[in-house]
N, C-alpha and C positions, 0 to 999 in steps of 0.2 A: 733035279735041282743039284747043282754042284756044292761042294763043301763051303766055299766062300760065300755063296748066296745063302745057304742055310744058316751060316754063322751070322751074317748080316741080319737076316730075318729074326733069328733068336735074340740077338742083342737089341734089335728094335722092339721086340715084344717085351723084353725086360725093362727097357727104358720107358715104354708106355705105361707099364705097371708102376714103375717108380714115379712117373709124372702124376699118375692118379693119386698115389700116396702123398706126394709133396703138395699137390694142389688141395687135397682134402685137409691135410694138416695145416696149411696156411690159412684156409678158410675158417677152420675151427679156432685157430689162434686169434685171428682178427675178430671173429664173433665173440670170443671170450673177452678180448680186450674192450670191445664196445660195451658189452654187458657190464664188465667190471667198472669201467669208467663212468657210465651213466646210471646204472642201477645201484652199484655199491659205492660209488664216489671214490673209487680207489683204482689207480692206474697200475697195470702190469708193466713194470719197467723194462722187461726183456722182450715183450711181445713184438714191438715194432722192429727191433733189430732182427729177430728171428724171421719174421715175415719178409723182411727185405732180403735176407740171405736166401730164403726159400724161393723167392721170386727170381733171384739171379740164377739159381739152379734150374728152375722151371724154364727160364728163357733159353739158356744155353742147351739144355737137354732137349727142350721142345724144338729147337732149330734142327737137331739131328733127325727127329721124327718127321718134321716137315720136309726135309731134304729126301729122306727115304721114301715118303709117300708122294713126292713130287707136287707138293701143295705150297711151296714157297712162292713169293711174288715173282712174276715174270712179265715180259712183254710178248705175248703170244700173237699179236696182230702181225708182226713182221715175220716171226718164225713160221706161222701158218701159211704164208704166201711163198715161202721158199720151196724149191723142188726137193724131192726126197733125198737125193745125194747131198745137197747143200744142208738140209736139215740134219742129216747124220753127221756131217762134218762139224756143224755148229754145236751139236750135242757133245761130240768128242772134245771140242775146244773148251766148252763150258765145264765139263768134268775135269779136264786137265788144269784149267785156271782155278777151279774150285779146290782141287787137291793142293795147289800151290798156296792158296789162302789158308787152308786147313793146316798145312805144314807150318805156316807163320803162327797160327793160333797155338799149335803144340809147342813150338820153340819158345815164343815169347810168353806163353802161358806158364811154362815151366820156369822161365827166368823170373817172371813176376811173382809166382808162388814162392820161389826161393828168396826173392828180395824181401818179401813180407813175412818170412818164416818166424821171425822173433816177435812180431806184433801180435797182440791179443785183442779180441773184440771187447769193447767196453762193458757191455751188459752181460754177455754170455760167457765171457772169459774163454772163448774158443781161439785156438791159433788161427791166424788169418790165412795161412797156407792151405788149411783144410777147406776154407770157404772158397778160395780162388783156384783150387785144384780142378774145379769144374771146367775151366777154360781148356787146359790140355786134354782132359778126359773127353770132353765133347769134341775137340778137334780130332782125337783118335777115332771116335765113333763116326764122325762125319767123313773122315778119310776112308774108313772101312766101307761105308755106304757108297761113297764116290767111286772107289776102286771097283766095287761090285757092279755098279751101274755103267761104268766105263767099259769093263770087260763085256758086259751084255751088249752094249752098243757096238763094240768092235766085232763081236760074234754075230750081230744082227738078231739077237734073241729078243723075245718078248719079255717084258719086265716081270710077268707073273709065271713064266715057265720054269 
């Protein structure tokens, strides 16, 4: 396993652990909010906002894990009927186009985080740039995975080797 593939694997493992923590935290916050609202008749004013931001982070970081594991939605009926050389070419094109999209995520994610840098979230008083920094961060992770998969495809390597 080369260094880039090992790095991609390590980053994915850390992201998966982070996703577990974020998902568990979000579930606990929502459960606490429901209990507080219906059992104690008192709403936690910050819980909905925090759960929403955690869901945003879960979505963006989860997409990188889905891309790494090759479990994102696709149309395999057409791909499966192609010859092996055409499948390889299609996979290379998909990774290149994906990298272009991830570059857009990085560029405009940074611009957007900079644009909202002075805004503060209403309940948590968090700077919004922290919340929206997940866009360029996930774009970087997706680019890393895409580059690794592209190089594997060009070498003709198996994904797990």
